[in-house]
ZADO-1210 file (C-alpha; in nm, 4 decimals, padded with zeros to 6 digits):
<atoms>
<atom x="11.2847" y="09.3445" z="15.3178" code="MET" pos="1"/>
<atom x="11.0127" y="09.3945" z="15.0537" code="ASN" pos="2"/>
<atom x="10.7387" y="09.2309" z="15.2635" code="ARG" pos="3"/>
<atom x="10.8504" y="09.4042" z="15.5807" code="GLU" pos="4"/>
<atom x="10.8584" y="09.7610" z="15.4456" code="MET" pos="5"/>
<atom x="10.5099" y="09.7848" z="15.3000" code="LYS" pos="6"/>
<atom x="10.3028" y="09.7357" z="15.6186" code="PRO" pos="7"/>
<atom x="10.5255" y="09.9650" z="15.8247" code="HIS" pos="8"/>
<atom x="10.5175" y="10.2430" z="15.5661" code="ILE" pos="9"/>
<atom x="10.1404" y="10.2126" z="15.5408" code="ARG" pos="10"/>
<atom x="10.1254" y="10.2291" z="15.9207" code="ALA" pos="11"/>
<atom x="10.3108" y="10.5624" z="15.9227" code="ILE" pos="12"/>
<atom x="10.0251" y="10.7252" z="15.7317" code="TYR" pos="13"/>
<atom x="09.7380" y="10.5436" z="15.9014" code="SER" pos="14"/>
<atom x="09.8764" y="10.6218" z="16.2473" code="GLU" pos="15"/>
<atom x="09.9291" y="10.9852" z="16.1465" code="TRP" pos="16"/>
<atom x="09.5642" y="11.0066" z="16.0386" code="ASN" pos="17"/>
<atom x="09.4594" y="10.8415" z="16.3681" code="ALA" pos="18"/>
<atom x="09.6451" y="11.1178" z="16.5593" code="ASN" pos="19"/>
<atom x="09.8777" y="10.8583" z="16.7115" code="ASN" pos="20"/>
<atom x="10.2310" y="10.9996" z="16.7282" code="LEU" pos="21"/>
<atom x="10.3507" y="10.6926" z="16.9197" code="GLY" pos="22"/>
<atom x="10.2269" y="10.4686" z="16.6392" code="GLY" pos="23"/>
<atom x="10.3975" y="10.6851" z="16.3754" code="VAL" pos="24"/>
<atom x="10.7284" y="10.6671" z="16.5618" code="LEU" pos="25"/>
<atom x="10.6909" y="10.2914" z="16.6193" code="ALA" pos="26"/>
<atom x="10.6426" y="10.2356" z="16.2450" code="ALA" pos="27"/>
<atom x="10.9566" y="10.4366" z="16.1633" code="PHE" pos="28"/>
<atom x="11.1520" y="10.2521" z="16.4328" code="GLU" pos="29"/>
<atom x="11.0362" y="09.9149" z="16.2945" code="ALA" pos="30"/>
<atom x="11.1838" y="10.0163" z="15.9570" code="LEU" pos="31"/>
<atom x="11.5041" y="10.1480" z="16.1142" code="GLY" pos="32"/>
<atom x="11.5635" y="09.9776" z="16.4487" code="PRO" pos="33"/>
<atom x="11.9167" y="10.1214" z="16.4538" code="GLY" pos="34"/>
<atom x="11.7869" y="10.4731" z="16.3973" code="GLY" pos="35"/>
<atom x="11.6588" y="10.6836" z="16.1127" code="PHE" pos="36"/>
<atom x="11.7135" y="11.0197" z="15.9494" code="THR" pos="37"/>
<atom x="11.4756" y="11.2510" z="15.7666" code="VAL" pos="38"/>
<atom x="11.5929" y="11.4750" z="15.4847" code="GLU" pos="39"/>
<atom x="11.3783" y="11.7461" z="15.3321" code="TYR" pos="40"/>
<atom x="11.5491" y="11.7350" z="14.9929" code="VAL" pos="41"/>
<atom x="11.7653" y="12.0427" z="14.9612" code="GLY" pos="42"/>
<atom x="11.8457" y="12.0456" z="15.3339" code="SER" pos="43"/>
<atom x="12.0762" y="11.8390" z="15.5512" code="GLU" pos="44"/>
<atom x="11.9388" y="11.5139" z="15.7000" code="PRO" pos="45"/>
<atom x="11.8248" y="11.5404" z="16.0609" code="ILE" pos="46"/>
<atom x="11.7751" y="11.2834" z="16.3344" code="GLU" pos="47"/>
<atom x="11.4487" y="11.1048" z="16.2610" code="GLY" pos="48"/>
<atom x="11.2629" y="11.1122" z="16.5914" code="LYS" pos="49"/>
<atom x="11.3256" y="11.4849" z="16.6382" code="ALA" pos="50"/>
<atom x="11.2185" y="11.5495" z="16.2774" code="ALA" pos="51"/>
<atom x="10.8929" y="11.3554" z="16.3175" code="VAL" pos="52"/>
<atom x="10.8130" y="11.5280" z="16.6464" code="GLN" pos="53"/>
<atom x="10.8714" y="11.8701" z="16.4873" code="GLU" pos="54"/>
<atom x="10.6568" y="11.7684" z="16.1896" code="MET" pos="55"/>
<atom x="10.3857" y="11.6552" z="16.4305" code="TRP" pos="56"/>
<atom x="10.3898" y="11.9843" z="16.6221" code="GLU" pos="57"/>
<atom x="10.3712" y="12.1838" z="16.2985" code="THR" pos="58"/>
<atom x="10.1227" y="11.9799" z="16.0947" code="TYR" pos="59"/>
<atom x="09.9628" y="11.7182" z="16.3207" code="GLY" pos="60"/>
<atom x="09.6517" y="11.9152" z="16.4122" code="PRO" pos="61"/>
<atom x="09.5787" y="12.0403" z="16.0603" code="SER" pos="62"/>
<atom x="09.7053" y="11.7775" z="15.8160" code="CYS" pos="63"/>
<atom x="09.5888" y="11.4335" z="15.7127" code="THR" pos="64"/>
<atom x="09.7556" y="11.2151" z="15.4540" code="THR" pos="65"/>
<atom x="09.6412" y="11.0025" z="15.1638" code="GLU" pos="66"/>
<atom x="09.8873" y="10.7374" z="15.0503" code="LEU" pos="67"/>
<atom x="09.8174" y="10.7469" z="14.6759" code="VAL" pos="68"/>
<atom x="10.0870" y="10.5028" z="14.5563" code="HIS" pos="69"/>
<atom x="10.3486" y="10.2918" z="14.7298" code="LEU" pos="70"/>
<atom x="10.6229" y="10.1150" z="14.5381" code="LEU" pos="71"/>
<atom x="10.8612" y="09.8812" z="14.7186" code="VAL" pos="72"/>
<atom x="11.1666" y="09.7281" z="14.5539" code="ASN" pos="73"/>
<atom x="11.3910" y="09.5309" z="14.7860" code="GLY" pos="74"/>
<atom x="11.5164" y="09.7603" z="15.0611" code="ASN" pos="75"/>
<atom x="11.3842" y="10.0801" z="14.9003" code="GLU" pos="76"/>
<atom x="11.0426" y="10.2335" z="14.8653" code="ALA" pos="77"/>
<atom x="10.8816" y="10.5405" z="14.7151" code="ALA" pos="78"/>
<atom x="10.5456" y="10.6843" z="14.8129" code="ALA" pos="79"/>
<atom x="10.3284" y="10.9441" z="14.6445" code="LEU" pos="80"/>
<atom x="10.1386" y="11.1142" z="14.9232" code="VAL" pos="81"/>
<atom x="09.8709" y="11.3804" z="14.9257" code="HIS" pos="82"/>
<atom x="09.9062" y="11.5960" z="15.2366" code="ASN" pos="83"/>
<atom x="09.5673" y="11.7489" z="15.3000" code="ILE" pos="84"/>
<atom x="09.5889" y="12.0734" z="15.4968" code="ILE" pos="85"/>
<atom x="09.2686" y="12.2005" z="15.6555" code="ALA" pos="86"/>
<atom x="09.2337" y="12.5767" z="15.6492" code="GLY" pos="87"/>
<atom x="08.9771" y="12.8438" z="15.7138" code="GLU" pos="88"/>
<atom x="08.8744" y="12.8490" z="15.3487" code="THR" pos="89"/>
<atom x="08.8782" y="12.4743" z="15.2884" code="GLY" pos="90"/>
<atom x="09.1399" y="12.2133" z="15.2124" code="GLN" pos="91"/>
<atom x="09.4675" y="12.2396" z="15.0260" code="THR" pos="92"/>
<atom x="09.6269" y="11.9255" z="14.8833" code="VAL" pos="93"/>
<atom x="10.0065" y="11.9295" z="14.8747" code="LEU" pos="94"/>
<atom x="10.1600" y="11.6305" z="14.6971" code="PRO" pos="95"/>
<atom x="10.4903" y="11.4894" z="14.8158" code="SER" pos="96"/>
<atom x="10.7186" y="11.2112" z="14.7035" code="ILE" pos="97"/>
<atom x="10.8710" y="11.0292" z="14.9975" code="GLU" pos="98"/>
<atom x="11.1499" y="10.7758" z="14.9671" code="THR" pos="99"/>
<atom x="11.2690" y="10.5151" z="15.2142" code="TYR" pos="100"/>
<atom x="11.6054" y="10.3389" z="15.2019" code="HIS" pos="101"/>
<atom x="11.6866" y="10.0679" z="15.4553" code="ALA" pos="102"/>
<atom x="12.0604" y="10.0143" z="15.4941" code="ASP" pos="103"/>
<atom x="12.0943" y="09.7294" z="15.7407" code="GLY" pos="104"/>
<atom x="11.9126" y="09.8513" z="16.0501" code="ASP" pos="105"/>
<atom x="11.9394" y="10.2221" z="15.9543" code="ILE" pos="106"/>
<atom x="11.6594" y="10.3963" z="15.7630" code="LEU" pos="107"/>
<atom x="11.7042" y="10.7050" z="15.5462" code="ARG" pos="108"/>
<atom x="11.3867" y="10.8946" z="15.4593" code="VAL" pos="109"/>
<atom x="11.3767" y="11.1737" z="15.2005" code="ARG" pos="110"/>
<atom x="11.0838" y="11.4093" z="15.1406" code="TYR" pos="111"/>
<atom x="11.0357" y="11.5939" z="14.8133" code="PHE" pos="112"/>
<atom x="10.7685" y="11.8477" z="14.9003" code="HIS" pos="113"/>
<atom x="10.6476" y="12.2042" z="14.8655" code="ARG" pos="114"/>
<atom x="10.6201" y="12.4291" z="15.1692" code="ASP" pos="115"/>
<atom x="10.2486" y="12.5019" z="15.2297" code="PRO" pos="116"/>
<atom x="10.3291" y="12.8720" z="15.2705" code="ALA" pos="117"/>
<atom x="10.4562" y="12.8975" z="14.9119" code="LYS" pos="118"/>
</atoms>
């Protein structure tokens, strides 16, 4: 799985920056063809496609991402990401740590992040 995860995870961020929601979802679905969940650590996991669509509606127009580091070990990966939020007074960079765990054809994604409002 090591070789398969890296290009799809990279595609999530490049497709996000290209404003291509379909490409983002396709990359997640390639990692978890049997489905995927997204967990904002501290909250319950939610169905992946709905989570990504909600994320897109909230942040898509105002946020780009920079994949700073990506580590892949077997069927797990961790990414350090800078989420760059455009605002009226400039840009705010919010770091997040995002983990990916492929269990067969199911993908579990966890986001360690700070709410931009805090």
